[in-house]
SEKEKOL-884494 format. One line per 10 residues: their letters; for each residue x, y, z of N, C-alpha, C. Coordinates in steps of 0.1 Angstrom, whole numbers, always signed. Layout:
! SEKEKOL-884494
a> X/Y/Z/X/Y/Z/X/Y/Z | ...
! end
This chain:
! SEKEKOL-884494
mevahqlggw> +150/+35/-224/+155/+36/-210/+160/+22/-206 | +172/+23/-200/+179/+10/-196/+177/+8/-181 | +171/-4/-178/+169/-7/-164/+173/-22/-162 | +183/-24/-154/+188/-38/-151/+182/-43/-138 | +177/-55/-138/+171/-61/-126/+181/-72/-121 | +184/-70/-108/+192/-80/-101/+183/-88/-91 | +170/-84/-90/+160/-90/-82/+150/-96/-91 | +146/-109/-90/+136/-115/-97/+122/-112/-92 | +112/-115/-100/+98/-114/-95/+91/-101/-97 | +99/-91/-100/+93/-77/-102/+91/-74/-116
rlvwyrlevl> +81/-67/-119/+79/-60/-132/+77/-45/-129 | +86/-37/-134/+85/-23/-132/+79/-16/-144 | +69/-8/-142/+63/-1/-153/+65/+14/-151 | +70/+21/-161/+75/+34/-160/+66/+43/-169 | +61/+54/-163/+52/+64/-169/+58/+78/-168 | +56/+85/-179/+58/+100/-179/+44/+106/-175 | +45/+116/-167/+32/+123/-162/+34/+138/-164 | +23/+145/-168/+22/+159/-169/+9/+164/-163 | +10/+173/-153/-2/+178/-147/-11/+185/-157 | -24/+182/-155/-35/+188/-164/-41/+200/-157
pgaaaaahta> -47/+209/-164/-55/+220/-158/-66/+214/-150 | -69/+219/-138/-79/+214/-130/-75/+202/-122 | -62/+199/-121/-57/+187/-115/-60/+186/-100 | -60/+198/-93/-62/+198/-79/-76/+193/-75 | -86/+197/-83/-100/+193/-80/-101/+178/-84 | -96/+174/-95/-96/+160/-98/-89/+151/-88 | -78/+156/-83/-71/+148/-73/-79/+147/-60 | -86/+157/-56/-95/+157/-44/-105/+146/-46 | -112/+145/-58/-122/+135/-60/-116/+121/-61 | -104/+120/-67/-97/+107/-68/-93/+102/-54
rasageeare> -88/+110/-45/-84/+105/-32/-96/+100/-25 | -108/+107/-25/-120/+103/-18/-125/+89/-24 | -125/+89/-38/-130/+76/-44/-121/+64/-41 | -108/+67/-41/-98/+55/-38/-101/+50/-24 | -103/+59/-15/-105/+55/-1/-118/+47/+0 | -129/+52/-6/-142/+46/-5/-142/+32/-12 | -136/+31/-23/-135/+18/-30/-127/+8/-22 | -116/+12/-16/-108/+3/-8/-116/-2/+4 | -122/+7/+11/-130/+3/+22/-142/-6/+18 | -148/-4/+7/-159/-12/+3/-155/-26/-1
hldglnlvdi> -143/-27/-7/-139/-41/-12/-130/-48/-3 | -123/-41/+7/-113/-48/+15/-116/-48/+30 | -126/-40/+34/-129/-39/+48/-132/-53/+54 | -126/-56/+65/-128/-69/+71/-119/-80/+67 | -112/-78/+56/-103/-88/+51/-89/-87/+58 | -83/-98/+59/-69/-99/+64/-60/-96/+52 | -52/-85/+52/-44/-81/+40/-35/-92/+36 | -30/-100/+45/-20/-111/+41/-27/-122/+33 | -40/-122/+33/-47/-132/+25/-50/-128/+11 | -47/-115/+8/-48/-110/-6/-36/-115/-14
pvvaevrrlf> -37/-122/-25/-26/-127/-32/-15/-117/-36 | -19/-105/-40/-10/-95/-44/-1/-90/-32 | -8/-88/-21/-1/-84/-9/+9/-95/-4 | +4/-107/-4/+13/-118/+0/+25/-120/-9 | +24/-117/-22/+35/-118/-32/+45/-107/-30 | +40/-95/-28/+49/-83/-25/+57/-86/-12 | +50/-91/-2/+57/-94/+10/+68/-105/+8 | +65/-115/+0/+74/-125/-3/+87/-120/-10 | +84/-110/-20/+96/-104/-27/+104/-96/-17 | +98/-89/-8/+105/-82/+3/+114/-91/+10
reagtdptry> +108/-102/+15/+116/-112/+23/+128/-118/+14 | +125/-120/+2/+135/-126/-7/+147/-116/-9 | +144/-103/-8/+155/-93/-9/+163/-92/+4 | +156/-96/+15/+162/-95/+28/+156/-86/+38 | +143/-82/+36/+136/-73/+44/+123/-79/+50 | +121/-76/+63/+109/-80/+70/+98/-71/+66 | +88/-75/+59/+77/-65/+55/+68/-61/+66 | +69/-68/+77/+61/-63/+89/+68/-52/+97 | +81/-51/+94/+89/-40/+101/+90/-28/+91 | +93/-31/+79/+94/-21/+68/+83/-24/+58
rpsseallrr> +72/-18/+60/+60/-21/+52/+61/-15/+38 | +57/-23/+28/+56/-17/+14/+47/-4/+15 | +50/+6/+7/+43/+19/+8/+28/+17/+6 | +25/+7/-3/+11/+4/-6/+3/+0/+7 | +10/-9/+15/+3/-14/+27/+2/-3/+37 | +12/+5/+38/+11/+16/+48/+0/+26/+45 | -2/+29/+32/-13/+38/+28/-26/+31/+30 | -27/+18/+26/-40/+11/+27/-44/+9/+41 | -35/+7/+50/-39/+5/+64/-45/+18/+70 | -40/+29/+66/-46/+42/+70/-60/+44/+64
vlkgeqlpai> -61/+40/+52/-74/+42/+45/-85/+33/+52 | -81/+20/+55/-90/+11/+61/-94/+14/+75 | -86/+23/+81/-89/+28/+95/-99/+40/+94 | -102/+44/+81/-112/+55/+80/-105/+68/+77 | -91/+69/+76/-84/+81/+73/-85/+83/+58 | -83/+96/+54/-83/+100/+40/-69/+100/+35 | -67/+97/+22/-54/+99/+16/-51/+114/+16 | -39/+117/+20/-35/+131/+22/-34/+139/+9 | -37/+152/+9/-35/+160/-3/-21/+165/-3 | -12/+161/-12/+2/+165/-12/+5/+173/-25
hplvdlnncv> +3/+167/-36/+6/+173/-49/-2/+164/-59 | -7/+170/-70/-15/+162/-79/-8/+149/-84 | +5/+150/-87/+12/+138/-92/+14/+128/-81 | +17/+133/-68/+18/+124/-57/+4/+117/-54 | -6/+125/-54/-20/+120/-51/-23/+109/-61 | -20/+112/-74/-23/+102/-85/-15/+89/-81 | -3/+91/-78/+5/+79/-75/+0/+71/-63 | -5/+78/-53/-10/+72/-41/-23/+64/-44 | -31/+70/-53/-44/+64/-57/-41/+51/-65 | -31/+51/-73/-27/+39/-80/-22/+28/-71
svglivpscv> -14/+32/-61/-9/+23/-51/-20/+16/-43 | -30/+24/-39/-41/+19/-31/-50/+10/-40 | -52/+15/-52/-61/+8/-61/-56/-6/-65 | -43/-7/-67/-37/-20/-71/-30/-28/-60 | -29/-21/-48/-23/-26/-36/-8/-30/-39 | -1/-21/-46/+13/-23/-50/+20/-10/-47 | +33/-11/-44/+41/+1/-42/+43/+8/-55 | +43/+21/-55/+46/+30/-66/+52/+42/-61 | +60/+49/-70/+66/+62/-66/+66/+72/-77 | +65/+84/-74/+66/+95/-84/+78/+103/-82
maegsfappv> +85/+107/-92/+98/+114/-92/+97/+126/-101 | +103/+137/-96/+103/+149/-105/+111/+147/-117 | +107/+153/-128/+114/+151/-141/+128/+157/-139 | +138/+149/-144/+152/+153/-143/+159/+150/-131 | +152/+143/-121/+158/+140/-108/+167/+128/-108 | +165/+119/-118/+173/+107/-120/+176/+105/-134 | +186/+96/-137/+189/+94/-151/+193/+80/-153 | +189/+74/-165/+193/+60/-168/+208/+60/-171 | +214/+48/-170/+209/+35/-167/+205/+34/-152 | +194/+26/-150/+189/+24/-136/+190/+9/-133
rlrrglpger> +192/+6/-120/+194/-8/-116/+185/-10/-104 | +178/-22/-104/+170/-27/-93/+178/-37/-86 | +182/-35/-73/+190/-45/-66/+186/-44/-51 | +192/-53/-43/+191/-52/-28/+201/-43/-22 | +197/-36/-12/+207/-27/-5/+217/-35/+3 | +229/-30/+3/+240/-37/+10/+242/-32/+25 | +247/-40/+33/+250/-35/+47/+257/-22/+47 | +252/-13/+55/+259/+0/+56/+254/+11/+47 | +247/+7/+37/+241/+17/+27/+230/+24/+33 | +229/+38/+31/+219/+46/+36/+215/+56/+26
meslrgdfdl> +203/+62/+28/+198/+72/+18/+190/+83/+26 | +192/+95/+22/+184/+106/+28/+170/+105/+21 | +160/+100/+29/+147/+97/+23/+137/+107/+28 | +125/+105/+23/+114/+114/+27/+110/+111/+42 | +116/+100/+48/+114/+97/+62/+126/+101/+70 | +136/+107/+64/+149/+110/+70/+159/+100/+66 | +170/+99/+74/+181/+89/+72/+175/+75/+72 | +177/+67/+61/+170/+54/+59/+181/+44/+56 | +180/+33/+64/+189/+21/+62/+184/+13/+50 | +193/+11/+41/+189/+4/+28/+193/-11/+28
agkplleder> +199/-15/+39/+204/-29/+39/+192/-39/+37 | +193/-48/+27/+183/-57/+25/+170/-52/+18 | +169/-39/+15/+157/-34/+9/+159/-34/-7 | +148/-38/-14/+148/-36/-28/+150/-21/-31 | +159/-17/-40/+161/-3/-43/+164/-1/-57 | +162/+12/-61/+165/+17/-75/+177/+26/-73 | +187/+25/-82/+198/+34/-82/+202/+38/-96 | +207/+50/-97/+213/+55/-110/+228/+58/-107 | +235/+65/-116/+249/+67/-114/+252/+75/-102 | +242/+83/-97/+244/+91/-85/+241/+83/-72
gpfgtpitds> +236/+71/-73/+234/+63/-62/+219/+60/-60 | +215/+53/-49/+201/+49/-47/+192/+62/-46 | +180/+60/-52/+171/+71/-52/+157/+67/-48 | +154/+54/-47/+141/+50/-43/+140/+36/-39 | +130/+33/-31/+126/+19/-27/+111/+18/-27 | +106/+6/-27/+91/+4/-26/+86/+7/-12 | +94/+13/-4/+90/+17/+10/+89/+32/+11 | +100/+39/+7/+101/+53/+7/+111/+57/-4 | +111/+70/-8/+120/+75/-18/+129/+86/-13 | +139/+89/-21/+149/+99/-16/+144/+113/-18
ervavgpqte> +150/+122/-10/+147/+136/-11/+151/+141/-25 | +161/+135/-31/+166/+139/-44/+156/+139/-55 | +147/+129/-55/+137/+128/-65/+123/+134/-62 | +122/+140/-50/+109/+144/-45/+103/+155/-54 | +90/+154/-56/+82/+164/-63/+80/+176/-54 | +82/+188/-60/+80/+200/-53/+67/+208/-57 | +64/+219/-51/+52/+226/-54/+51/+230/-68 | +62/+233/-75/+62/+238/-88/+63/+227/-99 | +64/+215/-94/+66/+204/-104/+54/+202/-113 | +56/+202/-126/+45/+200/-135/+47/+187/-143
rgwmvvylpa> +59/+181/-143/+62/+169/-150/+70/+160/-142 | +67/+147/-143/+74/+137/-135/+74/+123/-141 | +79/+114/-134/+79/+100/-137/+72/+92/-126 | +65/+82/-129/+60/+73/-120/+64/+59/-123 | +69/+52/-113/+73/+38/-115/+64/+29/-106 | +58/+19/-111/+49/+10/-104/+56/-3/-102 | +57/-8/-90/+64/-20/-87/+53/-32/-87 | +52/-39/-98/+43/-49/-99/+49/-63/-95 | +42/-71/-87/+46/-85/-86/+43/-92/-99 | +53/-96/-107/+51/-101/-120/+41/-113/-121
ahlaasdvda> +40/-120/-111/+32/-132/-111/+17/-129/-111 | +13/-116/-107/-1/-113/-105/-6/-102/-113 | +2/-92/-117/-3/-80/-124/+6/-77/-136 | -1/-70/-146/+6/-65/-158/+4/-50/-160 | +12/-45/-169/+11/-31/-172/-3/-27/-176 | -10/-35/-183/-23/-32/-187/-33/-30/-175 | -30/-35/-164/-38/-33/-152/-36/-18/-147 | -24/-13/-148/-21/+0/-144/-28/+10/-154 | -26/+7/-167/-32/+15/-178/-47/+16/-176 | -54/+5/-173/-68/+5/-171/-72/+15/-160
llavrplssi> -65/+14/-149/-68/+23/-137/-66/+38/-141 | -55/+41/-148/-51/+55/-151/-61/+61/-161 | -67/+52/-169/-76/+57/-180/-90/+61/-175 | -93/+58/-162/-107/+60/-157/-107/+73/-149 | -117/+81/-151/-118/+94/-143/-121/+90/-128 | -117/+98/-119/-110/+111/-120/-95/+110/-122 | -89/+98/-122/-74/+97/-123/-70/+103/-137 | -78/+100/-147/-74/+105/-161/-74/+120/-162 | -81/+127/-152/-82/+141/-153/-71/+148/-145 | -63/+141/-138/-52/+146/-130/-40/+149/-138
arwervfesg> -36/+139/-146/-23/+141/-154/-25/+134/-168 | -18/+140/-177/-16/+133/-190/-5/+122/-188 | -7/+110/-192/+2/+100/-189/+6/+92/-201 | +18/+87/-201/+23/+79/-212/+32/+67/-206 | +28/+55/-209/+36/+44/-205/+48/+43/-215 | +60/+45/-209/+72/+46/-217/+80/+33/-218 | +79/+25/-207/+89/+14/-206/+84/+4/-196 | +87/-9/-198/+85/-19/-188/+99/-26/-186 | +102/-31/-174/+114/-38/-172/+111/-49/-162 | +120/-60/-163/+118/-71/-154/+112/-83/-159
dsa> +107/-91/-150/+101/-104/-154/+90/-103/-164 | +91/-110/-175/+81/-111/-186/+78/-97/-192 | +86/-87/-190/+84/-74/-196/+89/-74/-211
! end
């Protein structure tokens, strides 16, 4: 898989996922566990004092985005969890993705199989660029983004409707946006290998791209 980086500081880790039998029940347990562990370890802390959070914010600013206005998806999820809300039940692959994002406090996204095609490029969005995202029409200027030959399909804030997982999706890709100075692919592997996450989907780390990959 060919991935070109025009933004430094990121290590992207790419996984193939396949839903396992009993995934819905495992996802229910995983969502509850992820919330409980986050509240136990992070409650009362100022998120900006966590090195991984601070580094992701720095990388957003370096690309041209204010992370307090356009929050990394991981921060948006984590803030809800720390308020006592539960991670939403969406789809087993999306639930797995959200648990990884909360567990490592980094953005990640899941995409339906066949919804994008390499070569892929990580770059900053240009003025005037927009994307039909899961939030609606989304301004890409200054945002870190992923694009293929069809155009932008994802950011560490929100993803495009084009790559969205649907009710019948059984296979997909997950990309985890790691700040290269703080985390490695082995950190993601270790989290995915532990139940209940390991009972949601069969996973295979296929590729790493970016700094030190």
